N, C-alpha and C positions, 0 to 999 in steps of 0.2 A: 466367546472371544478373549482372550487373555490379555492382561495389559501390561506384560513386561516388556520390559526394553529390547528393540533389536538392534543389533550393528548388522547393517547390510554392506557388503563392499563385492565387487570385482576379483576374481582369484583366476590370474591368467593360467596358474599350475592346473587347475580345475575344470578350465574355459567355462565357469559359471558364475552365477551370482550366489554367495554365502549370507545365509541370513544366521547369526548366533545370538542366542539368548544368554547374557553374562551371568543373570540373577539365577538360571537354572543350571547348574555346572554341567557341561557337555551336552547341552541342549543344542542343536545348530540342524540346519537345511540348506539345501541348495535347488536351483532353479534355471532354467536357460533365460529368464525375464526375471526382475525385480518384482514383478508381481508373483509369478511362480514361486518363487523363494520365500517371499512372504506368506503366501497360502500354507505352502510345505513347513513353513517356522509354526504357524499355528496348530498343523497337525501335531506337530514333533512336541510342542508345550502341552498339547492335552494326553500325548502318551507320556511324557515326562512325569506330569501330575500323577496319572494313572499308577503308573509304577510305584512312584513314592508311596503313595495312599496303600498299595497294596503292602510295601516293605516296611509301614509304619512311621517312615519319615517324616521329618516336619517340612511342610510347604511353605516357602517364604513368601512374605506378602510382596506384592508390585511396589517397587519405590515411588511410584507416579511421575517417573520424569518424562522423557523422550519415547514415545511409541517406535519411533526406528531414527536411524543417524545414517 
């Protein structure tokens, strides 16, 4: 499980909960419930880190603030 901060909110436009990971640019996920969005965010973080490693990019250390807001 990754320890990056997640911002969770409802999007009326998407009719879904959105989970954004601000420490990993472009990393976000959605779901019909808050729990589903958070689960998908964990999957998105894993994919983000995997691609960054493949491309030789630096992976930021988690700031250690909130898990989600």
